[in-house]
N, C-alpha and C positions, 0 to 999 in steps of 0.2 A: 175969861173965865168958859166959856163955852169952847172952847179952842183947847184950852187945859184938859177939860174934861174928855175931849173927843180922843187925845194924844194919850192919854192915860188910858182909856180904853183898849186904844189900839195896840199898846204898848202890852196891855196884859194878855190880849189875845195872840201877840207874836211870841208874848214866852211863854204860856202855857202850850204843851203839845199834848194833844189827845186824839184817840180815834173816832171822835163820835160824829155825827154828821146831824145838823139842824138846820132845815132849811124849811123857810114859811113859816105858818101858823097854826098850833093847833087849840087856840084859845077858843071857846063855845062851837068848834067842829066837831062832827060826828066821825069817828075813826072807823074805816072800813076795811081795813087790813092790818093783822100782825101777821110776825111770822119772827119764828126764833132758827136762825140761820147759825145752823153749829155743825162744823167738820175738824175734822182730826188733821193733826200736822202731817205735814210731809217730811222725809227725812231730807235734810240738807239744802231742803227749797221753800219759796214761799207761798203759803196758798192762796189762790187766786179763784173767786167764785162771783157768778152773776147771778142779779136776781131781777127777774123781768114780770111787771105788773101791770094789768091794763085795767082800767075800771070797768068790771061787769055793766050791759047796758041793761038795767032794771029800772022800775019806775022811779025809785028813791035818788038815781044818781042820774039819769037821762038829763041833759043839760049841764054839770056840773063837771068843776075839773080836779083836780089836786089841789089843795091847798096848803100842807102841810108834809113833810116827812122827815121822820125821826130816826135814825139809825145808830143804836148806843152800843159800844162796843164793852160787852161784858167782861172781857180778859183786862182793861183797863192797860192794854199795850199800846205801841205804837203804830198797831192796825190802821189802816184807813178803809174809809167807803166816799165813792166818788159817783154823782149821777154823770151817767155816760151819754144818755138819752130821754128825751121828756123832761118830768120833775114838773115844777108848780107851773101853773096854768095848761098843763096840758091832760088827757086823759089817761095816759102811762108814764112808765117810769123803768129806767133800768140802772141798777146798783152794779158798780162794781166794786167789790171788795177784797183788799189785801192785807194777809197774816204779817208778822214778822218772819225771819228766817226760823224754822222748826220750833213754829209757833201754831197753837191750835187756831181755829179762827171763830168766834162767837158774838155773833151780832142781834140784838131785839130791832125788827124793822117796823115800825110803824106808820100809818100812811093815814091822812085825816082829807075829807074833802067840804 
């Protein structure tokens, strides 16, 4: 029974194509960063942008690491967001966001510790 549920969940993940990125957890975690990454479209090209974030060394974040990253595609397209460096359990993250050809790029990025 458990195996059938796992197969069903994996099939649903494979079938649904979205440009959202959910990594880690945000349950009972304070949000330390929010950014609306909004960029215009390029003519006949894909828009590729990078977002770099480093946890500030303030008393509330010393000794902590990133526990959750949410990059929500507000255009609901096949745009993609990927972590290229850092991420969960690190104090920094580099996100690479890529739009569809001739479409704008619009992501809400949330980072939790």
